[in-house]
Each structure stands twice: as structure tokens, then as C-alpha cells.
C-alpha positions in Angstrom: 20.4 3.5 4.5 20.2 0.0 5.3 18.8 -2.5 3.1 15.9 -3.1 5.3 14.8 0.4 5.0 14.9 0.0 1.1 12.9 -3.0 1.3 10.4 -1.2 3.7 10.2 2.0 1.3 9.5 -0.6 -1.8 6.7 -2.6 0.1 5.0 0.7 1.0 5.1 2.1 -2.3 4.1 -1.1 -4.1 0.8 -1.4 -1.6 0.0 2.0 -2.4 0.2 1.7 -6.1 -1.7 -1.8 -6.0 -4.3 -0.1 -3.7 -4.6 3.0 -6.1 -5.0 0.8 -9.2 -7.5 -1.5 -7.4 -9.5 1.9 -6.8 -9.4 2.8 -10.3 -10.6 -0.7 -11.5 -14.4 -0.9 -12.5 -16.4 -3.6 -10.5 -18.8 -3.7 -13.6 -16.2 -5.0 -15.7 -14.0 -7.5 -13.1 -15.6 -9.8 -10.7 -15.7 -8.9 -7.1 -13.0 -11.9 -6.3 -10.3 -10.0 -8.2 -10.9 -7.2 -5.6 -11.1 -9.6 -2.6 -7.8 -11.3 -3.7 -5.6 -8.6 -4.3 -6.7 -6.6 -1.2 -5.4 -9.6 0.6 -2.2 -9.1 -1.2 -2.0 -5.6 -0.1 -2.8 -6.8 3.4 0.0 -9.2 3.2 2.4 -6.6 1.7 1.3 -4.2 4.7 1.9 -7.0 7.2 5.4 -7.7 5.8 6.1 -3.9 5.9 5.2 -3.6 9.6 7.4 -6.5 10.4 10.3 -4.8 8.6 9.9 -1.7 10.3 9.4 -3.4 13.7 12.8 -5.2 13.0 14.1 -1.5 12.3 13.2 -0.3 15.7 15.8 -2.0 17.7 18.3 0.0 15.5 16.7 3.4 15.7 16.6 5.6 18.8 13.6 7.4 17.4 10.0 6.2 17.3 9.9 6.5 13.5 9.9 2.5 12.9 7.0 2.3 15.5 4.9 4.8 13.6 5.5 3.2 10.4 4.8 -0.2 11.9 1.5 1.0 13.4 0.4 2.7 10.1 1.2 -0.5 8.2 -1.0 -2.5 10.6 -3.8 -0.1 10.1 -3.3 -0.4 6.3 -3.5 -4.3 6.8 -6.6 -4.1 8.7 -8.1 -1.6 6.4 -7.4 -3.9 3.4 -8.6 -6.9 5.3 -11.9 -5.1 5.9 -12.2 -4.0 2.3 -11.5 -7.6 1.1 -14.2 -8.7 3.6 -16.8 -6.1 1.9 -15.9 -7.6 -1.6 -16.7 -11.0 -0.3 -20.3 -10.0 0.4 -20.6 -7.9 -2.7 -20.8 -4.6 -1.0 -19.3 -2.6 -3.8 -19.8 0.8 -2.1 -18.2 -0.1 1.2 -15.5 -1.9 -0.3 -14.4 0.8 -2.7 -14.7 3.3 0.2 -12.3 1.4 2.3 -10.1 0.7 -0.6 -9.7 4.5 -1.0 -9.1 4.4 2.6 -6.4 1.9 2.2 -4.8 3.9 -0.7 -4.8 7.2 1.6 -3.2 5.4 4.3 -0.4 3.9 2.0 0.1 7.3 0.6 0.8 8.8 4.0 3.1 6.0 4.4 5.1 6.7 1.5 5.0 10.6 2.0 6.3 9.9 5.6 9.0 7.8 4.8 10.2 9.6 1.6 12.8 11.6 3.7 14.7 8.5 4.9 15.1 6.7 8.1 15.9 9.5 10.3 13.1 11.8 9.0 9.6 11.2 9.3 8.2 13.5 6.8 5.0 14.8 8.3 6.9 18.1 8.5 7.4 19.0 5.0 9.4 21.6 3.4 9.7 22.8 -0.2 13.0 20.9 -0.6 11.2 17.6 0.3 8.7 17.6 -2.5 11.0 16.4 -5.3 11.8 13.3 -3.2 8.3 12.7 -2.3 7.0 13.2 -5.8 9.4 10.7 -7.0 8.5 8.3 -4.4 4.7 8.8 -5.2 5.3 8.4 -8.9 7.4 5.2 -8.5 4.8 3.7 -6.3 2.1 4.4 -9.0 4.2 2.9 -11.7 5.2 -0.2 -10.0 1.9 -0.8 -8.5 -0.3 -0.1 -11.7 1.9 -2.3 -13.5 1.7 -5.1 -11.0 -2.1 -4.7 -10.8 -2.2 -4.7 -14.8 -0.3 -8.0 -14.8 -2.5 -9.5 -12.1 -5.6 -8.4 -13.8 -4.3 -10.1 -17.1 -3.6 -13.4 -15.3 -7.1 -13.1 -13.8 -8.7 -13.0 -16.9 -6.7 -16.0 -18.3 -7.8 -17.9 -15.2 -11.4 -16.6 -14.8 -14.1 -18.9 -16.3 -16.5 -17.2 -18.9 
């Protein structure tokens, strides 16, 4: 596997983990600005993942990079819409779109767990250890990153 594929898979994993962790964070204890800004972070990661997947498209005879790029753009748009909801304090819609972003990112992690020549939407029992490893790695990296971002948010937030 190429370095670009590893970068792509890391970006997809961390986007999934951050979106999942943001979805678990209570809006009663954290201001809406945290959700807005860090959903923009997920959006930026998704755009970068789409660009990396698009750059892999010239090397691959399959449509896998284009599919990944399309899902990444959809994840970026969903994250942007969720962040926009948090601007206007629309908690219910913002959380719903955050869950949708998490589902899209999870589909990307599951779909890319098989490697560059195998889009994993045709799963077998042998694929599950690799998929579960990718999901747990994404949740670990994403939740750790979100915890760090939340800690820095509290350091800089007034009051």
C-alpha cells in the first residue's frame, strides 16, 4: 500500500473518531462554539481526505478512489451543515447531523479497511478483525484528540 493510502485511512479514522466523540459530548456542559469549530475541523479533514482519494484516482484502474472521494465530500458537507446548525443554537438538528456525519465516516472506515484494491462493502467473516481494528483505532485517536481539544477549549473559554 502506498503512503497516500495510509494517510487517507488515517484521515478517515480520525474524522470518524472526532465526529463520534462530538456526538457524545453534552451540549449542556459545553458551549455551542465548541461543536461548531470542531465540526469545521471534521469538515477540513474530510476535504483533505477527498483530495487524497482524488489524487489516488489516477493510479487506480478501479472506481474505489472516486467513491471514497464522493463519500468524503458528502461527509464534509454534512459536517458543514451540522456546524451551521450549532451557530444558530439548533441543538437537536446539530446533533442529528453530527450523528449522520459519524455514520458517513464509519461507512468510510469500514469501506476502506480492506485496502486500496478492495472496497469493503462486500464483507466476509475474514474482514471483520481488520474492520474492528480500524474502528477501534479511529475511536481511540478521535476521542483522544477531542479530549485534547475540549481541554484547550476550557482553557481559553471565558467564565
